[in-house]
Each structure stands twice: as structure tokens, then as C-alpha cells.
C-alpha positions in Angstrom: -136.5 -55.4 -222.4 -132.6 -54.9 -220.4 -129.3 -54.2 -222.1 -126.1 -54.0 -221.5 -122.4 -53.1 -222.5 -120.1 -54.7 -220.5 -118.1 -57.8 -222.1 -118.0 -59.3 -219.1 -121.4 -60.1 -218.6 -121.8 -62.0 -222.2 -120.8 -65.7 -220.6 -123.4 -65.0 -217.5 -126.1 -64.4 -220.0 -125.4 -66.0 -223.4 -124.3 -69.3 -222.0 -125.3 -73.2 -223.7 -129.0 -73.3 -221.6 -129.8 -70.4 -222.1 -133.4 -69.8 -223.7 -133.9 -67.0 -226.3 -136.9 -64.1 -225.8 -139.7 -63.8 -227.5 -137.4 -61.5 -230.6 -137.0 -64.5 -231.9 -141.0 -65.9 -232.4 -141.2 -67.2 -235.6 -143.3 -66.7 -238.4 -141.5 -64.6 -240.5 -139.9 -67.4 -242.1 -143.0 -69.6 -242.3 -145.3 -71.5 -239.3 -142.8 -73.8 -238.2 -139.6 -72.4 -236.6 -136.1 -73.4 -237.3 -133.1 -73.3 -235.4 -132.4 -69.6 -235.0 -135.9 -68.7 -233.7 -136.6 -72.2 -231.8 -137.1 -70.2 -227.9 -136.4 -73.0 -225.7 -133.0 -74.2 -225.1 -133.7 -78.2 -225.2 -135.7 -78.0 -228.5 -132.9 -75.9 -229.7 -130.0 -78.1 -229.0 -132.3 -81.1 -230.9 -132.2 -78.6 -233.8 -128.4 -77.4 -233.5 -127.6 -81.0 -233.3 -129.1 -81.8 -236.6 -127.6 -78.8 -238.5 -124.1 -80.0 -236.9 -124.4 -83.4 -238.2 -125.0 -82.1 -241.6 -122.6 -79.7 -241.5 -120.0 -81.8 -239.8 -120.1 -82.8 -243.5 -120.3 -80.3 -245.2 -119.4 -76.8 -245.7 -119.6 -75.1 -242.2 -117.6 -76.8 -240.2 -113.9 -75.6 -240.6 -112.4 -79.0 -241.0 -114.8 -79.5 -244.0 -114.5 -76.2 -245.7 -110.9 -77.5 -246.5 -112.1 -80.5 -248.5 -114.9 -77.8 -250.2 -113.1 -74.9 -251.0 -112.2 -75.9 -254.6 -116.0 -75.3 -255.0 -116.0 -71.8 -253.7 -112.9 -70.9 -256.2 -114.7 -71.9 -258.9 -118.1 -69.8 -258.1 -115.6 -66.9 -256.9 -113.8 -67.4 -260.9 -117.1 -67.2 -262.4 -118.2 -64.3 -260.6 -114.6 -62.8 -262.0 -115.2 -63.3 -265.2 -118.6 -61.7 -265.6 -117.5 -58.9 -263.7 -114.6 -58.5 -265.3 -116.5 -58.8 -269.0 -119.1 -56.4 -267.5 -116.7 -53.7 -266.5 -115.4 -53.3 -270.0 -119.2 -52.1 -271.0 -119.9 -50.1 -267.2 -116.9 -49.0 -265.4 -119.6 -47.8 -262.7 -121.5 -50.3 -260.8 -123.1 -51.5 -257.2 -120.6 -53.8 -256.0 -123.3 -54.4 -252.9 -125.5 -56.1 -255.5 -122.8 -58.3 -257.7 -121.4 -59.7 -254.4 -125.3 -60.7 -253.5 -125.8 -62.3 -257.1 -122.1 -64.3 -256.1 -123.4 -65.9 -252.4 -126.8 -66.6 -253.7 -125.6 -68.5 -256.4 -122.6 -70.3 -253.9 -125.5 -70.6 -251.7 -127.7 -72.5 -254.3 -124.8 -75.0 -255.3 -123.6 -75.8 -251.5 -127.2 -76.5 -250.1 -128.6 -78.3 -252.9 -125.6 -79.0 -255.2 -127.2 -76.9 -258.2 -127.3 -73.9 -260.2 -129.5 -71.1 -259.2 -128.8 -69.0 -262.4 -128.6 -65.4 -260.4 -124.9 -65.0 -261.8 -126.2 -65.9 -264.8 -128.5 -63.6 -265.6 -127.2 -60.4 -264.6 -130.3 -59.2 -263.4 -132.7 -58.8 -260.4 -135.8 -59.0 -261.2 -138.6 -62.5 -259.5 -134.9 -63.8 -258.1 -134.3 -63.9 -254.4 -133.1 -61.0 -254.3 -136.2 -59.1 -255.2 -137.9 -61.3 -253.1 -135.4 -60.8 -249.7 -136.0 -57.2 -250.1 -139.7 -57.4 -249.9 -140.0 -59.7 -247.0 -137.8 -57.4 -244.7 -140.6 -55.5 -243.4 -142.8 -58.7 -242.1 -139.1 -59.8 -240.6 -138.8 -56.2 -238.6 -142.8 -56.6 -237.6 -142.3 -59.7 -236.0 -139.5 -59.1 -234.3 -140.3 -55.6 -232.8 -143.6 -56.3 -231.8 -144.0 -59.9 -230.9 -145.8 -59.5 -227.9 -148.6 -58.2 -230.0 -148.5 -60.8 -232.9 -148.3 -63.8 -231.1 -151.7 -63.6 -230.2 -152.7 -62.9 -233.2 -151.3 -66.0 -234.6 -154.4 -68.4 -232.5 -156.8 -66.1 -234.5 -158.5 -68.3 -237.4 -156.9 -67.2 -241.1 -154.2 -64.7 -239.5 -151.3 -67.2 -240.7 -153.1 -68.2 -243.8 -153.2 -64.3 -244.9 -150.1 -63.0 -243.4 -147.6 -65.8 -242.9 -145.4 -66.9 -246.2 -146.2 -69.8 -248.0 -144.9 -71.6 -251.1 -146.1 -70.5 -253.8 -146.1 -66.6 -252.9 -145.6 -64.5 -255.6 -143.1 -62.2 -253.6 -141.5 -62.2 -250.1 -140.4 -65.2 -248.2 -142.9 -67.0 -249.7 -140.9 -66.3 -253.3 -138.1 -67.9 -251.9 -140.1 -71.1 -250.3 -141.2 -71.7 -253.7 -137.7 -71.7 -254.9 -136.1 -73.9 -252.2 -138.7 -76.3 -253.2 -138.0 -76.3 -256.9 -134.5 -77.1 -256.3 -135.0 -80.0 -253.6 -137.0 -81.5 -256.8 -134.0 -80.7 -259.0 -131.9 -82.5 -256.7 -133.7 -85.5 -255.8 -131.4 -88.7 -256.5 -128.6 -86.7 -256.4 -126.0 -88.4 -253.6 -123.5 -85.2 -253.4 -122.7 -84.5 -250.1 -124.5 -81.2 -249.6 -126.2 -79.7 -246.7 -130.0 -80.7 -248.0 -128.9 -84.2 -248.7 -126.9 -84.6 -245.5 -130.1 -82.8 -243.3 -132.3 -85.5 -245.5 -130.5 -88.6 -244.2 -130.6 -87.0 -240.6 -134.2 -86.8 -241.1 -134.4 -90.2 -242.4 -132.3 -92.0 -239.6 -134.3 -89.7 -236.8 -138.1 -89.5 -238.5 -139.1 -89.2 -234.7 -136.9 -86.3 -233.6 -136.5 -84.3 -236.4 -139.4 -83.7 -239.1 -139.6 -83.1 -242.5 -141.2 -79.5 -241.7 -137.7 -79.0 -239.7 -135.6 -79.9 -243.0 -137.6 -77.4 -245.2 -136.9 -74.7 -242.4 -133.6 -75.4 -241.8 -133.1 -74.9 -245.6 -134.9 -72.0 -246.1 -132.7 -70.4 -243.5 -129.9 -71.3 -244.9 -130.6 -69.9 -248.4 -131.8 -66.4 -246.6 -128.9 -66.1 -244.2 -126.1 -67.1 -245.1 -125.6 -64.6 -248.5 -127.7 -61.8 -246.7 -125.1 -61.6 -243.8 -122.3 -62.5 -245.9 -122.7 -59.8 -248.3 -123.2 -57.4 -245.2 -119.7 -58.2 -244.3 -118.0 -58.2 -247.1 -119.4 -54.8 -248.2 -118.8 -53.3 -245.2 -114.9 -54.3 -245.5 -114.9 -52.9 -249.4 -117.0 -49.8 -248.1 -114.4 -49.1 -245.3 -111.5 -49.8 -247.5 -112.4 -47.6 -250.1 -113.4 -44.7 -247.9 -110.1 -44.4 -246.4 -107.3 -44.0 -248.9 -104.2 -44.9 -246.8 -105.6 -48.0 -245.9 -106.8 -48.6 -249.4 -103.4 -48.1 -250.6 -101.5 -50.0 -248.0 -104.1 -53.2 -248.9 -103.7 -52.9 -252.5 -99.6 -52.7 -252.3 -99.4 -55.4 -249.3 -101.7 -57.8 -252.6 -99.2 -57.0 -254.7 -96.0 -57.3 -252.8 -97.7 -61.5 -251.8 -98.1 -61.8 -256.0 -94.9 -60.9 -256.7 -93.1 -63.3 -254.2 -95.4 -65.9 -255.4 -97.0 -66.2 -252.3 -100.8 -67.1 -253.7 -101.9 -69.1 -255.8 -103.4 -67.6 -258.8 -105.9 -67.7 -259.9 -107.2 -67.9 -256.5 -105.7 -68.1 -253.7 -106.0 -70.4 -250.7 -107.5 -69.6 -247.8 -104.9 -70.3 -245.5 -102.7 -68.1 -247.9 -105.2 -65.4 -247.8 -104.9 -65.3 -243.7 -101.6 -64.7 -244.2 -101.7 -61.5 -245.6 -101.5 -59.4 -242.3 -103.0 -56.3 -242.8 -106.0 -57.4 -245.5 -106.8 -59.9 -242.4 -106.9 -57.1 -240.1 -108.9 -55.1 -242.5 -111.8 -57.9 -242.2 -111.8 -58.5 -238.6 -112.0 -54.7 -238.3 -114.9 -54.4 -240.3 -116.8 -57.4 -238.5 -116.1 -55.8 -235.1 -117.3 -51.8 -236.6 -120.1 -53.1 -238.6 -121.7 -56.4 -237.8 -124.3 -57.7 -239.9 -126.9 -58.0 -237.3 -126.4 -55.0 -235.8 -129.2 -55.0 -233.2 -129.6 -56.2 -229.5 -129.9 -60.4 -229.5 -132.2 -61.0 -226.0 -132.0 -64.1 -224.1 -134.1 -65.0 -220.5 -132.5 -64.5 -217.2 -131.8 -68.4 -216.2 -133.3 -70.0 -213.2 -132.2 -68.7 -210.1 -131.9 -65.1 -211.5 -128.5 -63.1 -212.5 -126.9 -60.7 -210.1 -125.4 -57.0 -211.7 -123.6 -54.8 -210.1 -125.4 -55.1 -207.0 -128.9 -55.5 -208.5 -130.6 -59.0 -208.8 -132.1 -59.7 -212.0 -135.0 -61.9 -211.8 -135.1 -65.4 -213.8 -137.5 -65.1 -216.9 -136.2 -61.1 -217.6 -135.4 -60.5 -221.2 -132.1 -59.2 -221.1 -129.4 -58.5 -224.3 -126.7 -56.7 -225.7 -125.9 -55.0 -229.4 -123.1 -56.5 -230.8 -122.2 -52.5 -232.4 -122.5 -51.9 -228.9 -119.6 -54.7 -227.2 -117.5 -54.4 -230.3 -117.2 -50.6 -229.3 -116.0 -51.6 -225.6 -112.7 -49.7 -225.3 -111.4 -52.4 -222.5 -111.6 -55.0 -224.9 -110.5 -53.4 -228.2 -108.4 -50.3 -227.4 -109.0 -46.0 -228.3 -110.8 -45.5 -231.0 -113.6 -47.7 -231.5 -116.1 -45.6 -233.4 -113.5 -45.8 -236.4 -111.8 -48.1 -238.4 -108.1 -48.8 -237.4 -107.2 -52.1 -238.8 -103.6 -51.8 -237.0 -105.8 -52.6 -233.4 -105.4 -56.1 -234.8 -101.7 -55.7 -235.1 -100.2 -53.6 -232.9 -101.4 -55.3 -229.9 -100.3 -58.0 -227.4 -101.0 -61.9 -228.6 -103.2 -61.7 -225.1 -104.7 -58.4 -225.9 -105.6 -59.6 -230.0 -107.1 -63.4 -228.3 -109.2 -61.2 -225.8 -110.8 -59.1 -228.7 -111.5 -62.3 -231.1 -113.1 -64.0 -227.6 -115.2 -60.8 -227.2 -116.1 -59.9 -230.6 -119.9 -60.4 -230.5 -120.8 -60.7 -234.5 -121.5 -63.9 -234.5 -122.6 -64.3 -230.9 -120.8 -65.9 -228.6 -119.2 -69.2 -227.6 -120.9 -73.1 -228.4 -123.9 -71.0 -229.7 -122.0 -68.8 -232.5 -123.7 -68.5 -235.5 -123.1 -72.4 -237.3 -122.0 -70.3 -240.7 -119.4 -68.2 -239.1 -116.1 -70.2 -241.0 -118.2 -70.3 -244.1 -118.8 -66.4 -244.4 -115.0 -65.6 -243.1 -113.8 -67.8 -245.8 -116.6 -66.0 -248.2 -115.4 -62.7 -247.4 -111.4 -63.5 -247.2 -111.8 -64.9 -251.1 -114.1 -62.0 -253.0 -112.0 -59.4 -251.0 -108.8 -60.4 -252.0 -109.8 -61.2 -255.4 -111.1 -57.8 -255.8 -108.3 -56.2 -254.7 -106.0 -58.5 -256.9 -107.7 -58.2 -260.2 -109.2 -55.3 -260.3 -108.5 -51.3 -260.1 -111.5 -50.5 -257.5 -112.3 -46.9 -256.3 -115.6 -45.3 -254.5 -117.7 -43.5 -257.2 -118.4 -40.5 -254.8 -116.8 -39.5 -251.5 -120.1 -40.7 -249.5 -120.5 -44.4 -248.3 -122.9 -47.2 -249.5 -125.9 -46.8 -248.2 -126.6 -49.4 -245.0 -130.2 -50.0 -243.8 -130.7 -51.7 -240.6 -133.3 -54.1 -241.2 -132.4 -56.4 -238.0 -129.6 -57.1 -240.2 -127.6 -54.9 -242.2 -128.5 -54.4 -245.7 -126.0 -52.6 -248.3 -127.4 -50.7 -251.5 -126.1 -48.3 -254.1 -122.4 -49.0 -252.8 -121.6 -47.5 -256.2 -117.9 -48.1 -257.3 -115.9 -47.1 -260.4 -114.0 -50.5 -261.8 -111.4 -51.3 -264.2 -110.1 -54.8 -264.7 -106.2 -54.8 -264.0 -103.5 -56.3 -265.3 -104.2 -60.1 -265.8 -100.9 -61.2 -266.8 -100.6 -63.3 -263.7 -104.3 -64.7 -263.7 -105.0 -68.2 -265.8 -108.1 -67.6 -267.4 -110.1 -70.9 -266.9 -113.2 -72.2 -268.3 -115.6 -73.0 -265.2 -117.6 -75.6 -264.9 -120.7 -76.8 -263.0 
């Protein structure tokens, strides 16, 4: 596989009609490939159209997000109450674990319209949190050695033994079981959930989209949305907390906005939070410096080949770039790209900032960017503000939390000292379902 570091090559490689490389070979998420693991762009377009149709009526599109923001607010408040209660008993917590609990709860609500119970239990045993950790090895194996595993898929009995399936006691199969249970529980519901919208699309287009397609997309949403977003949120929190000057400025800025009555209580709107300049810059800087998927994301060179720096690359060649490399290009992002420096998003010209946003590779590029980008941003803005607004939080040690690269960033042991702040401006409310 060829890799490159020049951001100007991204539109040439990651265009709408580019096929994906064998890196995306399916199997780790089950025998049926979701959109993410569909290699041919023609098939990808069909599945993406289904997801987009469901998203346009639900939470993945930016316009629909504003209509469903109240649901996210209810979950944020629910999470804050539990975090506030826990902090009175134990001041040292793993904030990464608490962020994941919140996002899995959000995921179950937005996808199925049901409470999963993760945040309620306050525990990790026999839940998706535990199952996801136990599946990371298989995901890594399938992506790193597709040329070995693909032929093995044709060996009798191989798929049954190795690939996950509903009913398994651990790993992805455990998550499939949770998915199937939540689907049964939500039968008959007319709520505008992603599950109902995908199911309706299948009913209207049964020859184009199978029930297996629907099941595969729901599984992907359950795994990818909370895991990648939790990495994004944890990276933001971790970088802010371990830079005292930045942390102080964020807290001061939030207090100023509260004192000037620029933020609704108890949860500010997404539009309001985006007007907090330095916190917003910190979030974009975390997305740049610590992408949730910090690996080379390959494509196949399209028919006709590609000329790069005077060299001809034939069609079908595997080629790609890593977000961790592209996001450090000094020509696009300015100096000191190895450092967390939120000021770069505030000091540069409008044209330079627009260029940074265009080539920020953390969610992919162009029309085939991650469909959940807008949802991930809204969740991150809301969780980060809620923490720095309503809690006194500081790192429990001088070192940062542990972030492992398992094809996607996994944060663990992000220990912080947490104390509920002055909540005189907070209206404590009872959260319904």
C-alpha cells in the first residue's frame, strides 16, 4: 500500500467514486457488510442512500439535529445528575468510562427509542462496554491481514467458528444480541428513530435493501457512534486538563458566558455553545491532533491511474493517508502542529480557517465523510460544556490517560478529581424517558 502526506492529494484519492481497499474487508462485524465495509463504490452508494434517507428524518443530519436536540439534553442532564451524585461519594473517577456510559445510553435512545440501562447500572459487566473491548482483537486482525483472512472465509466452518453472531456471550456477538433484544422491544413503536426509518426504507425498497442490510447498519451505529465520539470527547478533556493555562482560560470563558446570561440553563443549546470561541477552538484542535481513527484509511486508485509527483500509479493500487499525518501539515494548519494549540483556530484569517476545516481529515473527506459527524460534534460540545460549567475538574496525575490505537482510539484510565461546582444557576429537573 502506498501512503501520502500531501493534503492536496486527498480530493484525487478520496473522491465520490473511489473503491475501498481490502482493509475494509467485512467479517469483524459479522457476515453481512454494513456501508462502512462495502468496498465497491456502486454498492456503497446504494447503502449510503438508505442510511442518508433514514438520517434525513432523524439525528444524523444537521437539520434534524435541531429538532431532536431536546433528547440529547435530557440524556446530558441524566448523566450529569448521576455524575454529581457519584462525585459526592468518590471524587476520583475514570471520566473516559463515564463518557462511554453516557454515549451508549444516547445511542440506544436515538437508534431504538429505548433506554439500554448502561448509565443506570453504573457498571460495566455484561454490557456493550465490556463486549466492545473483547472484540477489538478481531477487528484489528481483519483489518491488518485481510489478504490472509479473506481466502479463509471460504473454508467450511471458518465463518461459523470465528465470525461473531447473535447469541455469543462476548464480543460483537454480544452486541448483536443486545441489538436484537432492543429491536424486539421497540416493535410497534412509531417514534422517528433510526431503526424505524431504516425499517421503513427496507419495506418500501425490499429488493434494494435487505433485512440483513438493516441489521448490519444498526449494529454499526451501536458500535461506531459511541466509540469514536467518546474518543473525541476524551481527547478534548485530556488535552485541556493537562495544559493549565488552557484549562484556566476555558473555565474563565465559560463563567463569563454564564454571568452574561448567554447560556440557557441547565443545558445550553448547541448554537449557544458554538459561540464560545475558545472552547470551540479547543474542540476543533482536539479533533485535529487526536483523530478518533488514527490509521491509514486506504482506497483503490480509480480507472485511468493517477500521476503523483511525476510518478504514475496504476489503477487498482492501494493508496491512502492517515488523519494523524494530514492533520499535522504545516502548510494547512500552521506551525507547531505536534502541539495542542487552540489559538490556531482563532488567530488565522477566515480563508486559512476555512482551509483547515476543508482538509481536516478526522471524519474523512467530501461527500463520503462520516455520516455521524454532526451528531458527534453536538454531543462533544454539550458534554464538554456541561463538565466545565458544572464541575471543578482537574487531572488526578501529571500524565495523560492511556489511549490505545485499536483501529480506533480507545481511552482508558483517564482519571480526574471531580467536585460538583456551585449549582446555584442550575435548575435540577427530573428526567423522563
